[in-house]
N, C-alpha and C positions, 0 to 999 in steps of 0.2 A: 504493500499499499504506500509505503514512504517513498520507494523508488518511482512508483507511478506518479505520485504527487510532485516529486522533484523533476521528472521528465516533463510534466505539463507546464510547470513553472518556468523551466528552461526554455520551452518552445514559446511561451508567452513573452518571456524576456527577449528572445530573439526578435519577435515582432515589435515590441515596444522600443527595443534598442535602436532600430532604424531611425525613429523619430527623434529619440534623445540625442543620438550622435550627430544628426543634422542640425539640431538646435544648438548643440555644444560648438559645433564648427562656426555657426553663424555668430555666436556671442564672442568668440575668442578673438581678441585684439592682437595677439602676438603674430607678427608676420612669419610665415614658414621660411626656413632656410631651404635653399636648393638641395636636392638629393646628392648632388655631386660636390659638396663643399665640406668634407670631413675636417678640414684644418680649423674650422671654426668651433669644433666640438672639443670639449675637454674630457679626459677620462672620468667616468662616473656620471656624466650628463644623462639626463632622462630624455629620450627622443620619443616623439609621438607623431603617428601618421594616420590618415583615414585609409582603411583598407576594406574593400567589399562593404559589408554591413557594419564593420566594427571600427572603432578607434584602436589602433594597435600601438603597443608600447615596447620600448627596448632600453637597454643600458649601453652607453657607448663605453668600449674598453680601450680605445686608442688604436692607432694604425689602421683606421678605416674599418674596424670591426665592431659589430653590435651583438650583444647577447639579448635574446628575446624568447619568450614562451610562445610557441605557435602550435596550434592544432595541425595534424597531418595524418591523412589516411594511408600514406604510402608505406610506412613501416609494417602495417598490417598485411600488405599485399606482396612485399618482397623484402629480402634481406640484403639486396644489392646496395652497398653503402654509397657507391657512386651516384646512383639514382637518388637515393634519399637525401644526399647532400646538395643536390641541385635545388635551385630557388623553388619555394613552395608556392605553387599556383593557387589562385582563388578557389578553383575546383577542390584541390587537395585540402585547402584550409577548411572549407565548409563541410566536407565529408568527414575531416577529423574532428570537427565540433560534434557532429552527430554520433560518431563512434567513441568519443570521449578519449581520443588518443592524441598525445601531444609530446613535445620535447622542448627543453630549453637548449637552444643551439646558437652558434656564433656564425653570422653572416656578414658580408660586406654592407656598407651603408646603402649602396645602390639597391641590393637585393632586399634589404629590410624595408626600404622606402617603397619599393615596387612602383616607381614612377611618380610618386606623390611627394608634395612638399613636407618638410619636417618642421614640427614645432619643437622648440628647445626649452626644456625645464618649465613648461607651461603649468604643470600641476603644482609647482611650488607655491602658487598663489591660492590654490584651493585646499591644500592639506595643511592642518594646523601645526604639524610637527616640523622641526627644522631639519634640513637635509644633513645626512652624515657627510664626512669628508669624501671627496671624490675617489680617493684610493680605496677606502673602506666599501664604498658602494660598488666599485668594480670588482673587488675581491669577493664580495658576497655573490655577485652574479656569476663569477667564474667557478665558484665552488659548487654551484647549483646545476651546471651544465650537464645534460643527460635526459633520458626519458622520464616523463612525469605523467601522472593521471590528470585528466582535464575535466573541468566543469565550468560551464558558462556562468554559473552563479557563484561558486565557492572557490575556484582555483583557475583563474584566467591570467592573461598577460599583464593585467593591471595589478593583480595581487602580487605577481612576481616583482614588478619594478618598484612598488611602494615598499615591499619588504626590503629590497636592496637599498633604496635611497632614504627611507625615513625610519626603518627598523621595525615596521609593523605592517603586515599584509592587509590591505583593504582595497576595495573597488568602488570608486565614486559612482561609476555607471550602475553597479548593482545597488548602491544605496539610493540613487534616484529611482530605479525600477521599483524597489521595495516601497518608497514613499508614494509612487504612483499607484501601486497595487493597494496600499492602505486607503488611499483616497477613493478608489473603486469600492472597496469593502465598506467604507463609512457611508457611501451613498446607498441608502435603502432602496432606491429605484432599481438598483442592479439585482437585488434579491428578488424582486418581483419579476424582473425579466428572466432571470435564471429559472424561477419556479415555472413560469409560462412556457419556456423552452423545454423544460423537463417534461411537462405535461403533454406538450406536442410531440415529443419523442415517444412517449408512452402510447399516444394515439396511433403514431405511424408504425411503431415497431412492436406494439403489443405490450401487455403488462407482464414483466418478468423481474426477477431479482436484479438482472443487470441494468434494467431501466428504472424500476421503482425505487431502488435504494439510493442511487445518485439523485433522483428527482426529490426525494425527501431530505436526504442528508446534507447535500451541498447548500440548498437555500437555508436550511435551519442553521448550519454552521455560519454562513455569512450573516444571517440575521443576529445571531448571538455575538458575532465579532464586531458588528456595526455599532 
């Protein structure tokens, strides 16, 4: 039951994330650095790029190298290290999200940016903790390189970089999603809509434990939480 709930939350987060990411990019006043300008970055800097549906984060290690946690389906399909080390395409990334497979890997700035402009240390304005020293940030990132489990909600690239740079893993995007979800729960009109949809499913699919239980349980839970 908990796995099912987490799966549903992650899919809802994926949809909400598109809107949150676009709004964040619109609000951000920090001009992006060109992807091919590594000399402007210092060891331990936090780099940020828009990628597919996500804002993607990494830690600059120096010498045009970036450590970043990125979902990837390819290690599930092959053991060929040469293929795996190639740049992770958007298709590989999205399939990695769905399969919850990821790694913390080191790529060039160009491969990390994937053609997008780079925001430099933009998160420093939003996080209340002071950044650690650049060398400590980079060393933390280097120690974590390797395969990791992935969760869109609980262990994503933002958790990785905030742990490295600020000493505590968190995801501002997840926090925004949770606040948005709370606002939905507080709106009792959504409870009524959920109940009506549940009744409609019972009419269309027939009354059974698989339709009746969610129809009763989900609106009741939302009502009690609102």
